[in-house]
C-alpha positions, 0 to 999 in steps of 0.5 A: 546447445540443444535445438528443437527439431521442429524449429530447425525444420521451420526456419532453414527454408526461411534462410534459403534451404530447400527441403527434400524428404525421403523415408528416413531423413529430411534433406536441406540443400542451400540455394543461392541466386536461384542455384543449388549449392554444395551446402546441405544438411539433414535431420532424421524423422526418428522420434528420438530426435525431437531435440537435437543434441550438441553432437548433431548440432555440431555436425549440422553446423559443419555441413552448413559451413558455420560455427555451432554458435552461428548455426544456432543463430541460423536455426533460431532466426537470429542470423539473417539470410544476408548474414549467412550469405556473407559468412559463406562468402568470407569462408569462400564457400560461395 
């Protein structure tokens, strides 16, 4: 279940995540109804992370309060912003 880092970085902002860079990582904080939520994840700038392996995808999914399958859908734009918000509400994360 590998994901391309470039695809994740390009698509998370389309789903309501706001990007914030620092020296080592790119952080993404989920915003809903104009407010920053507790949901966040990050990816490394490191060259060895051009493809995110199963372990990293799983960690990012947990940080985003999703199953690995749903996170892959979020990152590949097969899961819409509205569907993501509904999943978060069902899980009582929003």
